[in-house]
mmCIF file as Biopython writes it, N, C-alpha, C and O atoms, coordinates in Angstrom:
data_model
#
loop_
_atom_site.group_PDB
_atom_site.id
_atom_site.type_symbol
_atom_site.label_atom_id
_atom_site.label_alt_id
_atom_site.label_comp_id
_atom_site.label_asym_id
_atom_site.label_entity_id
_atom_site.label_seq_id
_atom_site.pdbx_PDB_ins_code
_atom_site.Cartn_x
_atom_site.Cartn_y
_atom_site.Cartn_z
_atom_site.occupancy
_atom_site.B_iso_or_equiv
_atom_site.auth_seq_id
_atom_site.auth_asym_id
_atom_site.pdbx_PDB_model_num
ATOM 1   N N  . MET A ? 1  ? 165.816 -21.569 119.447 1.0 0.0 1  A 1 
ATOM 2   C CA . MET A ? 1  ? 167.109 -22.201 119.342 1.0 0.0 1  A 1 
ATOM 3   C C  . MET A ? 1  ? 168.061 -21.346 118.511 1.0 0.0 1  A 1 
ATOM 4   O O  . MET A ? 1  ? 169.255 -21.298 118.806 1.0 0.0 1  A 1 
ATOM 5   N N  . ALA A ? 2  ? 167.571 -20.687 117.507 1.0 0.0 2  A 1 
ATOM 6   C CA . ALA A ? 2  ? 168.420 -19.849 116.675 1.0 0.0 2  A 1 
ATOM 7   C C  . ALA A ? 2  ? 168.972 -18.676 117.473 1.0 0.0 2  A 1 
ATOM 8   O O  . ALA A ? 2  ? 170.042 -18.159 117.150 1.0 0.0 2  A 1 
ATOM 9   N N  . SER A ? 3  ? 168.270 -18.258 118.493 1.0 0.0 3  A 1 
ATOM 10  C CA . SER A ? 3  ? 168.754 -17.125 119.280 1.0 0.0 3  A 1 
ATOM 11  C C  . SER A ? 3  ? 170.021 -17.481 120.056 1.0 0.0 3  A 1 
ATOM 12  O O  . SER A ? 3  ? 170.832 -16.599 120.342 1.0 0.0 3  A 1 
ATOM 13  N N  . ASN A ? 4  ? 170.206 -18.754 120.401 1.0 0.0 4  A 1 
ATOM 14  C CA . ASN A ? 4  ? 171.423 -19.163 121.105 1.0 0.0 4  A 1 
ATOM 15  C C  . ASN A ? 4  ? 172.659 -19.043 120.211 1.0 0.0 4  A 1 
ATOM 16  O O  . ASN A ? 4  ? 173.730 -18.669 120.688 1.0 0.0 4  A 1 
ATOM 17  N N  . PHE A ? 5  ? 172.523 -19.355 118.932 1.0 0.0 5  A 1 
ATOM 18  C CA . PHE A ? 5  ? 173.647 -19.269 118.007 1.0 0.0 5  A 1 
ATOM 19  C C  . PHE A ? 5  ? 173.973 -17.829 117.645 1.0 0.0 5  A 1 
ATOM 20  O O  . PHE A ? 5  ? 175.129 -17.502 117.374 1.0 0.0 5  A 1 
ATOM 21  N N  . ALA A ? 6  ? 172.983 -16.982 117.641 1.0 0.0 6  A 1 
ATOM 22  C CA . ALA A ? 6  ? 173.190 -15.581 117.297 1.0 0.0 6  A 1 
ATOM 23  C C  . ALA A ? 6  ? 174.072 -14.895 118.327 1.0 0.0 6  A 1 
ATOM 24  O O  . ALA A ? 6  ? 174.836 -13.994 117.981 1.0 0.0 6  A 1 
ATOM 25  N N  . SER A ? 7  ? 173.981 -15.302 119.575 1.0 0.0 7  A 1 
ATOM 26  C CA . SER A ? 7  ? 174.786 -14.644 120.610 1.0 0.0 7  A 1 
ATOM 27  C C  . SER A ? 7  ? 176.279 -14.952 120.443 1.0 0.0 7  A 1 
ATOM 28  O O  . SER A ? 7  ? 177.117 -14.113 120.772 1.0 0.0 7  A 1 
ATOM 29  N N  . SER A ? 8  ? 176.616 -16.124 119.944 1.0 0.0 8  A 1 
ATOM 30  C CA . SER A ? 8  ? 178.034 -16.440 119.752 1.0 0.0 8  A 1 
ATOM 31  C C  . SER A ? 8  ? 178.637 -15.632 118.617 1.0 0.0 8  A 1 
ATOM 32  O O  . SER A ? 8  ? 179.829 -15.327 118.655 1.0 0.0 8  A 1 
ATOM 33  N N  . ASN A ? 9  ? 177.856 -15.276 117.615 1.0 0.0 9  A 1 
ATOM 34  C CA . ASN A ? 9  ? 178.356 -14.444 116.513 1.0 0.0 9  A 1 
ATOM 35  C C  . ASN A ? 9  ? 178.548 -13.000 116.947 1.0 0.0 9  A 1 
ATOM 36  O O  . ASN A ? 9  ? 179.336 -12.271 116.344 1.0 0.0 9  A 1 
ATOM 37  N N  . GLN A ? 10 ? 177.848 -12.585 117.970 1.0 0.0 10 A 1 
ATOM 38  C CA . GLN A ? 10 ? 177.955 -11.201 118.417 1.0 0.0 10 A 1 
ATOM 39  C C  . GLN A ? 10 ? 179.241 -10.946 119.181 1.0 0.0 10 A 1 
ATOM 40  O O  . GLN A ? 10 ? 179.687 -9.801  119.264 1.0 0.0 10 A 1 
ATOM 41  N N  . ILE A ? 11 ? 179.834 -11.962 119.729 1.0 0.0 11 A 1 
ATOM 42  C CA . ILE A ? 11 ? 181.060 -11.759 120.511 1.0 0.0 11 A 1 
ATOM 43  C C  . ILE A ? 11 ? 182.193 -11.282 119.616 1.0 0.0 11 A 1 
ATOM 44  O O  . ILE A ? 11 ? 182.824 -10.261 119.888 1.0 0.0 11 A 1 
ATOM 45  N N  . MET A ? 12 ? 182.444 -12.019 118.560 1.0 0.0 12 A 1 
ATOM 46  C CA . MET A ? 12 ? 183.551 -11.656 117.683 1.0 0.0 12 A 1 
ATOM 47  C C  . MET A ? 12 ? 183.088 -11.469 116.248 1.0 0.0 12 A 1 
ATOM 48  O O  . MET A ? 12 ? 183.668 -10.653 115.532 1.0 0.0 12 A 1 
ATOM 49  N N  . GLY A ? 13 ? 182.118 -12.154 115.820 1.0 0.0 13 A 1 
ATOM 50  C CA . GLY A ? 13 ? 181.608 -12.021 114.469 1.0 0.0 13 A 1 
ATOM 51  C C  . GLY A ? 13 ? 182.270 -12.998 113.527 1.0 0.0 13 A 1 
ATOM 52  O O  . GLY A ? 13 ? 183.419 -13.394 113.724 1.0 0.0 13 A 1 
ATOM 53  N N  . VAL A ? 14 ? 181.537 -13.383 112.507 1.0 0.0 14 A 1 
ATOM 54  C CA . VAL A ? 14 ? 182.049 -14.364 111.554 1.0 0.0 14 A 1 
ATOM 55  C C  . VAL A ? 14 ? 183.182 -13.775 110.721 1.0 0.0 14 A 1 
ATOM 56  O O  . VAL A ? 14 ? 184.181 -14.450 110.472 1.0 0.0 14 A 1 
ATOM 57  N N  . ARG A ? 15 ? 183.040 -12.545 110.294 1.0 0.0 15 A 1 
ATOM 58  C CA . ARG A ? 15 ? 184.073 -11.922 109.462 1.0 0.0 15 A 1 
ATOM 59  C C  . ARG A ? 15 ? 185.373 -11.755 110.237 1.0 0.0 15 A 1 
ATOM 60  O O  . ARG A ? 15 ? 186.454 -12.023 109.714 1.0 0.0 15 A 1 
ATOM 61  N N  . LYS A ? 16 ? 185.265 -11.319 111.466 1.0 0.0 16 A 1 
ATOM 62  C CA . LYS A ? 16 ? 186.485 -11.134 112.253 1.0 0.0 16 A 1 
ATOM 63  C C  . LYS A ? 16 ? 187.165 -12.467 112.526 1.0 0.0 16 A 1 
ATOM 64  O O  . LYS A ? 16 ? 188.393 -12.546 112.546 1.0 0.0 16 A 1 
ATOM 65  N N  . THR A ? 17 ? 186.386 -13.498 112.733 1.0 0.0 17 A 1 
ATOM 66  C CA . THR A ? 17 ? 186.967 -14.821 112.955 1.0 0.0 17 A 1 
ATOM 67  C C  . THR A ? 17 ? 187.744 -15.268 111.722 1.0 0.0 17 A 1 
ATOM 68  O O  . THR A ? 17 ? 188.852 -15.790 111.836 1.0 0.0 17 A 1 
ATOM 69  N N  . ALA A ? 18 ? 187.159 -15.062 110.548 1.0 0.0 18 A 1 
ATOM 70  C CA . ALA A ? 18 ? 187.841 -15.438 109.305 1.0 0.0 18 A 1 
ATOM 71  C C  . ALA A ? 18 ? 189.108 -14.603 109.119 1.0 0.0 18 A 1 
ATOM 72  O O  . ALA A ? 18 ? 190.132 -15.121 108.671 1.0 0.0 18 A 1 
ATOM 73  N N  . ASP A ? 19 ? 189.044 -13.322 109.460 1.0 0.0 19 A 1 
ATOM 74  C CA . ASP A ? 19 ? 190.228 -12.469 109.340 1.0 0.0 19 A 1 
ATOM 75  C C  . ASP A ? 19 ? 191.339 -12.927 110.279 1.0 0.0 19 A 1 
ATOM 76  O O  . ASP A ? 19 ? 192.507 -12.968 109.894 1.0 0.0 19 A 1 
ATOM 77  N N  . VAL A ? 20 ? 190.972 -13.269 111.506 1.0 0.0 20 A 1 
ATOM 78  C CA . VAL A ? 20 ? 191.969 -13.727 112.469 1.0 0.0 20 A 1 
ATOM 79  C C  . VAL A ? 20 ? 192.593 -15.041 111.995 1.0 0.0 20 A 1 
ATOM 80  O O  . VAL A ? 20 ? 193.808 -15.218 112.087 1.0 0.0 20 A 1 
ATOM 81  N N  . LEU A ? 21 ? 191.779 -15.950 111.496 1.0 0.0 21 A 1 
ATOM 82  C CA . LEU A ? 21 ? 192.309 -17.223 111.001 1.0 0.0 21 A 1 
ATOM 83  C C  . LEU A ? 21 ? 193.231 -17.015 109.810 1.0 0.0 21 A 1 
ATOM 84  O O  . LEU A ? 21 ? 194.271 -17.666 109.711 1.0 0.0 21 A 1 
ATOM 85  N N  . GLU A ? 22 ? 192.863 -16.119 108.910 1.0 0.0 22 A 1 
ATOM 86  C CA . GLU A ? 22 ? 193.697 -15.873 107.733 1.0 0.0 22 A 1 
ATOM 87  C C  . GLU A ? 22 ? 195.024 -15.222 108.128 1.0 0.0 22 A 1 
ATOM 88  O O  . GLU A ? 22 ? 196.081 -15.608 107.628 1.0 0.0 22 A 1 
ATOM 89  N N  . LYS A ? 23 ? 194.966 -14.241 109.019 1.0 0.0 23 A 1 
ATOM 90  C CA . LYS A ? 23 ? 196.200 -13.585 109.456 1.0 0.0 23 A 1 
ATOM 91  C C  . LYS A ? 23 ? 197.100 -14.550 110.212 1.0 0.0 23 A 1 
ATOM 92  O O  . LYS A ? 23 ? 198.321 -14.523 110.054 1.0 0.0 23 A 1 
ATOM 93  N N  . THR A ? 24 ? 196.502 -15.395 111.027 1.0 0.0 24 A 1 
ATOM 94  C CA . THR A ? 24 ? 197.284 -16.390 111.759 1.0 0.0 24 A 1 
ATOM 95  C C  . THR A ? 24 ? 197.934 -17.374 110.798 1.0 0.0 24 A 1 
ATOM 96  O O  . THR A ? 24 ? 199.095 -17.744 110.972 1.0 0.0 24 A 1 
ATOM 97  N N  . THR A ? 25 ? 197.187 -17.796 109.787 1.0 0.0 25 A 1 
ATOM 98  C CA . THR A ? 25 ? 197.735 -18.733 108.796 1.0 0.0 25 A 1 
ATOM 99  C C  . THR A ? 25 ? 198.923 -18.121 108.063 1.0 0.0 25 A 1 
ATOM 100 O O  . THR A ? 25 ? 199.957 -18.771 107.905 1.0 0.0 25 A 1 
ATOM 101 N N  . TRP A ? 26 ? 198.784 -16.890 107.619 1.0 0.0 26 A 1 
ATOM 102 C CA . TRP A ? 26 ? 199.886 -16.231 106.919 1.0 0.0 26 A 1 
ATOM 103 C C  . TRP A ? 26 ? 201.073 -16.011 107.855 1.0 0.0 26 A 1 
ATOM 104 O O  . TRP A ? 26 ? 202.225 -16.129 107.439 1.0 0.0 26 A 1 
ATOM 105 N N  . GLY A ? 27 ? 200.792 -15.694 109.105 1.0 0.0 27 A 1 
ATOM 106 C CA . GLY A ? 27 ? 201.871 -15.510 110.071 1.0 0.0 27 A 1 
ATOM 107 C C  . GLY A ? 27 ? 202.645 -16.789 110.312 1.0 0.0 27 A 1 
ATOM 108 O O  . GLY A ? 27 ? 203.875 -16.773 110.368 1.0 0.0 27 A 1 
ATOM 109 N N  . VAL A ? 28 ? 201.935 -17.893 110.456 1.0 0.0 28 A 1 
ATOM 110 C CA . VAL A ? 28 ? 202.590 -19.185 110.666 1.0 0.0 28 A 1 
ATOM 111 C C  . VAL A ? 28 ? 203.386 -19.578 109.420 1.0 0.0 28 A 1 
ATOM 112 O O  . VAL A ? 28 ? 204.500 -20.090 109.531 1.0 0.0 28 A 1 
ATOM 113 N N  . ALA A ? 29 ? 202.822 -19.343 108.247 1.0 0.0 29 A 1 
ATOM 114 C CA . ALA A ? 29 ? 203.533 -19.665 107.002 1.0 0.0 29 A 1 
ATOM 115 C C  . ALA A ? 29 ? 204.817 -18.837 106.879 1.0 0.0 29 A 1 
ATOM 116 O O  . ALA A ? 29 ? 205.857 -19.361 106.479 1.0 0.0 29 A 1 
ATOM 117 N N  . ALA A ? 30 ? 204.746 -17.559 107.217 1.0 0.0 30 A 1 
ATOM 118 C CA . ALA A ? 30 ? 205.932 -16.702 107.155 1.0 0.0 30 A 1 
ATOM 119 C C  . ALA A ? 30 ? 206.977 -17.162 108.173 1.0 0.0 30 A 1 
ATOM 120 O O  . ALA A ? 30 ? 208.170 -17.180 107.872 1.0 0.0 30 A 1 
ATOM 121 N N  . PHE A ? 31 ? 206.535 -17.530 109.366 1.0 0.0 31 A 1 
ATOM 122 C CA . PHE A ? 31 ? 207.449 -18.012 110.396 1.0 0.0 31 A 1 
ATOM 123 C C  . PHE A ? 31 ? 208.160 -19.288 109.947 1.0 0.0 31 A 1 
ATOM 124 O O  . PHE A ? 31 ? 209.360 -19.441 110.174 1.0 0.0 31 A 1 
ATOM 125 N N  . ILE A ? 32 ? 207.430 -20.199 109.314 1.0 0.0 32 A 1 
ATOM 126 C CA . ILE A ? 32 ? 208.035 -21.450 108.842 1.0 0.0 32 A 1 
ATOM 127 C C  . ILE A ? 32 ? 209.056 -21.173 107.745 1.0 0.0 32 A 1 
ATOM 128 O O  . ILE A ? 32 ? 210.112 -21.805 107.709 1.0 0.0 32 A 1 
ATOM 129 N N  . MET A ? 33 ? 208.751 -20.232 106.848 1.0 0.0 33 A 1 
ATOM 130 C CA . MET A ? 33 ? 209.705 -19.898 105.785 1.0 0.0 33 A 1 
ATOM 131 C C  . MET A ? 33 ? 210.981 -19.288 106.361 1.0 0.0 33 A 1 
ATOM 132 O O  . MET A ? 33 ? 212.084 -19.639 105.943 1.0 0.0 33 A 1 
ATOM 133 N N  . VAL A ? 34 ? 210.830 -18.384 107.310 1.0 0.0 34 A 1 
ATOM 134 C CA . VAL A ? 34 ? 212.008 -17.776 107.943 1.0 0.0 34 A 1 
ATOM 135 C C  . VAL A ? 34 ? 212.817 -18.849 108.670 1.0 0.0 34 A 1 
ATOM 136 O O  . VAL A ? 34 ? 214.046 -18.858 108.606 1.0 0.0 34 A 1 
ATOM 137 N N  . LEU A ? 35 ? 212.129 -19.738 109.349 1.0 0.0 35 A 1 
ATOM 138 C CA . LEU A ? 35 ? 212.803 -20.827 110.052 1.0 0.0 35 A 1 
ATOM 139 C C  . LEU A ? 35 ? 213.584 -21.714 109.079 1.0 0.0 35 A 1 
ATOM 140 O O  . LEU A ? 35 ? 214.695 -22.145 109.387 1.0 0.0 35 A 1 
ATOM 141 N N  . CYS A ? 36 ? 213.012 -21.983 107.918 1.0 0.0 36 A 1 
ATOM 142 C CA . CYS A ? 36 ? 213.705 -22.784 106.899 1.0 0.0 36 A 1 
ATOM 143 C C  . CYS A ? 36 ? 214.971 -22.086 106.413 1.0 0.0 36 A 1 
ATOM 144 O O  . CYS A ? 36 ? 216.011 -22.726 106.261 1.0 0.0 36 A 1 
ATOM 145 N N  . PHE A ? 37 ? 214.891 -20.783 106.169 1.0 0.0 37 A 1 
ATOM 146 C CA . PHE A ? 37 ? 216.071 -20.049 105.713 1.0 0.0 37 A 1 
ATOM 147 C C  . PHE A ? 37 ? 217.157 -20.022 106.782 1.0 0.0 37 A 1 
ATOM 148 O O  . PHE A ? 37 ? 218.339 -20.170 106.473 1.0 0.0 37 A 1 
ATOM 149 N N  . VAL A ? 38 ? 216.761 -19.836 108.027 1.0 0.0 38 A 1 
ATOM 150 C CA . VAL A ? 38 ? 217.741 -19.812 109.117 1.0 0.0 38 A 1 
ATOM 151 C C  . VAL A ? 38 ? 218.411 -21.179 109.251 1.0 0.0 38 A 1 
ATOM 152 O O  . VAL A ? 38 ? 219.629 -21.258 109.411 1.0 0.0 38 A 1 
ATOM 153 N N  . CYS A ? 39 ? 217.634 -22.242 109.187 1.0 0.0 39 A 1 
ATOM 154 C CA . CYS A ? 39 ? 218.197 -23.590 109.298 1.0 0.0 39 A 1 
ATOM 155 C C  . CYS A ? 39 ? 219.138 -23.886 108.130 1.0 0.0 39 A 1 
ATOM 156 O O  . CYS A ? 39 ? 220.198 -24.481 108.325 1.0 0.0 39 A 1 
ATOM 157 N N  . ALA A ? 40 ? 218.761 -23.482 106.935 1.0 0.0 40 A 1 
ATOM 158 C CA . ALA A ? 40 ? 219.619 -23.703 105.763 1.0 0.0 40 A 1 
ATOM 159 C C  . ALA A ? 40 ? 220.931 -22.935 105.909 1.0 0.0 40 A 1 
ATOM 160 O O  . ALA A ? 40 ? 221.997 -23.459 105.586 1.0 0.0 40 A 1 
ATOM 161 N N  . PHE A ? 41 ? 220.856 -21.710 106.387 1.0 0.0 41 A 1 
ATOM 162 C CA . PHE A ? 41 ? 222.063 -20.906 106.573 1.0 0.0 41 A 1 
ATOM 163 C C  . PHE A ? 41 ? 222.972 -21.525 107.626 1.0 0.0 41 A 1 
ATOM 164 O O  . PHE A ? 41 ? 224.183 -21.619 107.426 1.0 0.0 41 A 1 
ATOM 165 N N  . LEU A ? 42 ? 222.400 -21.944 108.733 1.0 0.0 42 A 1 
ATOM 166 C CA . LEU A ? 42 ? 223.204 -22.528 109.808 1.0 0.0 42 A 1 
ATOM 167 C C  . LEU A ? 42 ? 223.820 -23.855 109.389 1.0 0.0 42 A 1 
ATOM 168 O O  . LEU A ? 42 ? 224.975 -24.133 109.714 1.0 0.0 42 A 1 
ATOM 169 N N  . SER A ? 43 ? 223.066 -24.670 108.677 1.0 0.0 43 A 1 
ATOM 170 C CA . SER A ? 43 ? 223.619 -25.969 108.256 1.0 0.0 43 A 1 
ATOM 171 C C  . SER A ? 43 ? 224.701 -25.781 107.200 1.0 0.0 43 A 1 
ATOM 172 O O  . SER A ? 43 ? 225.652 -26.561 107.150 1.0 0.0 43 A 1 
ATOM 173 N N  . LYS A ? 44 ? 224.575 -24.766 106.360 1.0 0.0 44 A 1 
ATOM 174 C CA . LYS A ? 44 ? 225.602 -24.490 105.358 1.0 0.0 44 A 1 
ATOM 175 C C  . LYS A ? 44 ? 226.911 -24.111 106.040 1.0 0.0 44 A 1 
ATOM 176 O O  . LYS A ? 44 ? 227.980 -24.563 105.630 1.0 0.0 44 A 1 
ATOM 177 N N  . ASN A ? 45 ? 226.830 -23.287 107.072 1.0 0.0 45 A 1 
ATOM 178 C CA . ASN A ? 45 ? 228.041 -22.904 107.803 1.0 0.0 45 A 1 
ATOM 179 C C  . ASN A ? 45 ? 228.641 -24.096 108.528 1.0 0.0 45 A 1 
ATOM 180 O O  . ASN A ? 45 ? 229.863 -24.221 108.605 1.0 0.0 45 A 1 
ATOM 181 N N  . GLU A ? 46 ? 227.800 -24.971 109.059 1.0 0.0 46 A 1 
ATOM 182 C CA . GLU A ? 46 ? 228.296 -26.147 109.774 1.0 0.0 46 A 1 
ATOM 183 C C  . GLU A ? 46 ? 229.007 -27.095 108.829 1.0 0.0 46 A 1 
ATOM 184 O O  . GLU A ? 46 ? 230.040 -27.664 109.180 1.0 0.0 46 A 1 
ATOM 185 N N  . VAL A ? 47 ? 228.463 -27.271 107.633 1.0 0.0 47 A 1 
ATOM 186 C CA . VAL A ? 47 ? 229.095 -28.153 106.649 1.0 0.0 47 A 1 
ATOM 187 C C  . VAL A ? 47 ? 230.454 -27.596 106.250 1.0 0.0 47 A 1 
ATOM 188 O O  . VAL A ? 47 ? 231.416 -28.350 106.108 1.0 0.0 47 A 1 
ATOM 189 N N  . LYS A ? 48 ? 230.538 -26.279 106.069 1.0 0.0 48 A 1 
ATOM 190 C CA . LYS A ? 48 ? 231.823 -25.671 105.720 1.0 0.0 48 A 1 
ATOM 191 C C  . LYS A ? 48 ? 232.855 -25.899 106.806 1.0 0.0 48 A 1 
ATOM 192 O O  . LYS A ? 48 ? 234.008 -26.220 106.516 1.0 0.0 48 A 1 
ATOM 193 N N  . SER A ? 49 ? 232.445 -25.735 108.055 1.0 0.0 49 A 1 
ATOM 194 C CA . SER A ? 49 ? 233.412 -25.915 109.141 1.0 0.0 49 A 1 
ATOM 195 C C  . SER A ? 49 ? 233.807 -27.381 109.274 1.0 0.0 49 A 1 
ATOM 196 O O  . SER A ? 49 ? 234.957 -27.681 109.594 1.0 0.0 49 A 1 
ATOM 197 N N  . LEU A ? 50 ? 232.877 -28.294 109.035 1.0 0.0 50 A 1 
ATOM 198 C CA . LEU A ? 50 ? 233.211 -29.715 109.095 1.0 0.0 50 A 1 
ATOM 199 C C  . LEU A ? 50 ? 234.157 -30.100 107.968 1.0 0.0 50 A 1 
ATOM 200 O O  . LEU A ? 50 ? 235.081 -30.888 108.172 1.0 0.0 50 A 1 
ATOM 201 N N  . ARG A ? 51 ? 233.932 -29.549 106.783 1.0 0.0 51 A 1 
ATOM 202 C CA . ARG A ? 51 ? 234.832 -29.843 105.660 1.0 0.0 51 A 1 
ATOM 203 C C  . ARG A ? 51 ? 236.216 -29.264 105.913 1.0 0.0 51 A 1 
ATOM 204 O O  . ARG A ? 51 ? 237.221 -29.884 105.565 1.0 0.0 51 A 1 
ATOM 205 N N  . GLY A ? 52 ? 236.276 -28.088 106.511 1.0 0.0 52 A 1 
ATOM 206 C CA . GLY A ? 52 ? 237.563 -27.484 106.842 1.0 0.0 52 A 1 
ATOM 207 C C  . GLY A ? 52 ? 238.322 -28.342 107.830 1.0 0.0 52 A 1 
ATOM 208 O O  . GLY A ? 52 ? 239.534 -28.516 107.701 1.0 0.0 52 A 1 
ATOM 209 N N  . ASN A ? 53 ? 237.624 -28.881 108.816 1.0 0.0 53 A 1 
ATOM 210 C CA . ASN A ? 53 ? 238.272 -29.760 109.793 1.0 0.0 53 A 1 
ATOM 211 C C  . ASN A ? 53 ? 238.730 -31.055 109.139 1.0 0.0 53 A 1 
ATOM 212 O O  . ASN A ? 53 ? 239.781 -31.586 109.498 1.0 0.0 53 A 1 
ATOM 213 N N  . GLN A ? 54 ? 237.964 -31.572 108.187 1.0 0.0 54 A 1 
ATOM 214 C CA . GLN A ? 54 ? 238.324 -32.812 107.506 1.0 0.0 54 A 1 
ATOM 215 C C  . GLN A ? 54 ? 239.578 -32.604 106.670 1.0 0.0 54 A 1 
ATOM 216 O O  . GLN A ? 54 ? 240.475 -33.447 106.677 1.0 0.0 54 A 1 
ATOM 217 N N  . VAL A ? 55 ? 239.648 -31.498 105.955 1.0 0.0 55 A 1 
ATOM 218 C CA . VAL A ? 55 ? 240.829 -31.203 105.132 1.0 0.0 55 A 1 
ATOM 219 C C  . VAL A ? 55 ? 242.039 -31.028 106.032 1.0 0.0 55 A 1 
ATOM 220 O O  . VAL A ? 55 ? 243.127 -31.509 105.718 1.0 0.0 55 A 1 
ATOM 221 N N  . GLN A ? 56 ? 241.852 -30.342 107.145 1.0 0.0 56 A 1 
ATOM 222 C CA . GLN A ? 56 ? 242.956 -30.128 108.071 1.0 0.0 56 A 1 
ATOM 223 C C  . GLN A ? 56 ? 243.441 -31.454 108.647 1.0 0.0 56 A 1 
ATOM 224 O O  . GLN A ? 56 ? 244.644 -31.663 108.800 1.0 0.0 56 A 1 
ATOM 225 N N  . THR A ? 57 ? 242.511 -32.347 108.966 1.0 0.0 57 A 1 
ATOM 226 C CA . THR A ? 57 ? 242.875 -33.664 109.491 1.0 0.0 57 A 1 
ATOM 227 C C  . THR A ? 57 ? 243.613 -34.471 108.438 1.0 0.0 57 A 1 
ATOM 228 O O  . THR A ? 57 ? 244.597 -35.139 108.754 1.0 0.0 57 A 1 
ATOM 229 N N  . GLU A ? 58 ? 243.157 -34.423 107.190 1.0 0.0 58 A 1 
ATOM 230 C CA . GLU A ? 58 ? 243.823 -35.163 106.121 1.0 0.0 58 A 1 
ATOM 231 C C  . GLU A ? 58 ? 245.235 -34.629 105.888 1.0 0.0 58 A 1 
ATOM 232 O O  . GLU A ? 58 ? 246.162 -35.403 105.653 1.0 0.0 58 A 1 
ATOM 233 N N  . GLN A ? 59 ? 245.397 -33.316 105.952 1.0 0.0 59 A 1 
ATOM 234 C CA . GLN A ? 59 ? 246.729 -32.734 105.769 1.0 0.0 59 A 1 
ATOM 235 C C  . GLN A ? 59 ? 247.658 -33.149 106.900 1.0 0.0 59 A 1 
ATOM 236 O O  . GLN A ? 59 ? 248.833 -33.438 106.676 1.0 0.0 59 A 1 
ATOM 237 N N  . THR A ? 60 ? 247.128 -33.176 108.109 1.0 0.0 60 A 1 
ATOM 238 C CA . THR A ? 60 ? 247.936 -33.587 109.259 1.0 0.0 60 A 1 
ATOM 239 C C  . THR A ? 60 ? 248.347 -35.047 109.123 1.0 0.0 60 A 1 
ATOM 240 O O  . THR A ? 60 ? 249.491 -35.406 109.402 1.0 0.0 60 A 1 
ATOM 241 N N  . GLN A ? 61 ? 247.409 -35.885 108.694 1.0 0.0 61 A 1 
ATOM 242 C CA . GLN A ? 61 ? 247.712 -37.308 108.526 1.0 0.0 61 A 1 
ATOM 243 C C  . GLN A ? 61 ? 248.742 -37.522 107.425 1.0 0.0 61 A 1 
ATOM 244 O O  . GLN A ? 61 ? 249.649 -38.339 107.577 1.0 0.0 61 A 1 
ATOM 245 N N  . SER A ? 62 ? 248.611 -36.798 106.322 1.0 0.0 62 A 1 
ATOM 246 C CA . SER A ? 62 ? 249.574 -36.972 105.228 1.0 0.0 62 A 1 
ATOM 247 C C  . SER A ? 62 ? 250.956 -36.478 105.646 1.0 0.0 62 A 1 
ATOM 248 O O  . SER A ? 62 ? 251.967 -37.053 105.242 1.0 0.0 62 A 1 
ATOM 249 N N  . THR A ? 63 ? 251.006 -35.428 106.444 1.0 0.0 63 A 1 
ATOM 250 C CA . THR A ? 63 ? 252.284 -34.926 106.945 1.0 0.0 63 A 1 
ATOM 251 C C  . THR A ? 63 ? 252.914 -35.950 107.875 1.0 0.0 63 A 1 
ATOM 252 O O  . THR A ? 63 ? 254.120 -36.190 107.808 1.0 0.0 63 A 1 
ATOM 253 N N  . GLU A ? 64 ? 252.114 -36.554 108.740 1.0 0.0 64 A 1 
ATOM 254 C CA . GLU A ? 64 ? 252.624 -37.574 109.651 1.0 0.0 64 A 1 
ATOM 255 C C  . GLU A ? 64 ? 253.105 -38.792 108.879 1.0 0.0 64 A 1 
ATOM 256 O O  . GLU A ? 64 ? 254.133 -39.376 109.220 1.0 0.0 64 A 1 
ATOM 257 N N  . ASP A ? 65 ? 252.371 -39.182 107.840 1.0 0.0 65 A 1 
ATOM 258 C CA . ASP A ? 65 ? 252.778 -40.321 107.012 1.0 0.0 65 A 1 
ATOM 259 C C  . ASP A ? 65 ? 254.099 -40.040 106.298 1.0 0.0 65 A 1 
ATOM 260 O O  . ASP A ? 65 ? 254.961 -40.914 106.209 1.0 0.0 65 A 1 
ATOM 261 N N  . THR A ? 66 ? 254.249 -38.841 105.800 1.0 0.0 66 A 1 
ATOM 262 C CA . THR A ? 66 ? 255.475 -38.455 105.112 1.0 0.0 66 A 1 
ATOM 263 C C  . THR A ? 66 ? 256.655 -38.477 106.078 1.0 0.0 66 A 1 
ATOM 264 O O  . THR A ? 66 ? 257.740 -38.953 105.744 1.0 0.0 66 A 1 
ATOM 265 N N  . GLN A ? 67 ? 256.428 -37.962 107.263 1.0 0.0 67 A 1 
ATOM 266 C CA . GLN A ? 67 ? 257.496 -37.942 108.262 1.0 0.0 67 A 1 
ATOM 267 C C  . GLN A ? 67 ? 257.878 -39.352 108.689 1.0 0.0 67 A 1 
ATOM 268 O O  . GLN A ? 67 ? 259.061 -39.635 108.879 1.0 0.0 67 A 1 
ATOM 269 N N  . SER A ? 68 ? 256.906 -40.240 108.844 1.0 0.0 68 A 1 
ATOM 270 C CA . SER A ? 68 ? 257.218 -41.620 109.250 1.0 0.0 68 A 1 
ATOM 271 C C  . SER A ? 68 ? 257.941 -42.360 108.135 1.0 0.0 68 A 1 
ATOM 272 O O  . SER A ? 68 ? 258.777 -43.216 108.423 1.0 0.0 68 A 1 
ATOM 273 N N  . GLN A ? 69 ? 257.650 -42.060 106.867 1.0 0.0 69 A 1 
ATOM 274 C CA . GLN A ? 69 ? 258.326 -42.708 105.751 1.0 0.0 69 A 1 
ATOM 275 C C  . GLN A ? 69 ? 259.763 -42.235 105.643 1.0 0.0 69 A 1 
ATOM 276 O O  . GLN A ? 69 ? 260.645 -43.019 105.293 1.0 0.0 69 A 1 
ATOM 277 N N  . THR A ? 70 ? 260.015 -40.969 105.937 1.0 0.0 70 A 1 
ATOM 278 C CA . THR A ? 70 ? 261.372 -40.452 105.839 1.0 0.0 70 A 1 
ATOM 279 C C  . THR A ? 70 ? 262.227 -40.941 107.001 1.0 0.0 70 A 1 
ATOM 280 O O  . THR A ? 70 ? 263.449 -41.022 106.875 1.0 0.0 70 A 1 
ATOM 281 N N  . GLN A ? 71 ? 261.602 -41.268 108.133 1.0 0.0 71 A 1 
ATOM 282 C CA . GLN A ? 71 ? 262.344 -41.757 109.268 1.0 0.0 71 A 1 
ATOM 283 C C  . GLN A ? 71 ? 262.727 -43.229 109.078 1.0 0.0 71 A 1 
ATOM 284 O O  . GLN A ? 71 ? 263.677 -43.692 109.710 1.0 0.0 71 A 1 
ATOM 285 N N  . GLU A ? 72 ? 262.038 -43.952 108.256 1.0 0.0 72 A 1 
ATOM 286 C CA . GLU A ? 72 ? 262.313 -45.373 108.040 1.0 0.0 72 A 1 
ATOM 287 C C  . GLU A ? 72 ? 263.478 -45.544 107.187 1.0 0.0 72 A 1 
ATOM 288 O O  . GLU A ? 72 ? 263.866 -46.675 106.892 1.0 0.0 72 A 1 
#
């Protein structure tokens, strides 16, 4: 029975399996970190553009209010 298990270790080996798992883990961790930085950068730019639009809308509304008050 032990001979059946020995053949599976000969295909890739225990050490190589551990190395592949470790490299894959570090690769996935690095990918997640990069993804987090990209998402943070994109959301920061989106918030800036939304705030710019909000300020522009408020200025337009205040200008319209001023014009309507002067017309009355």
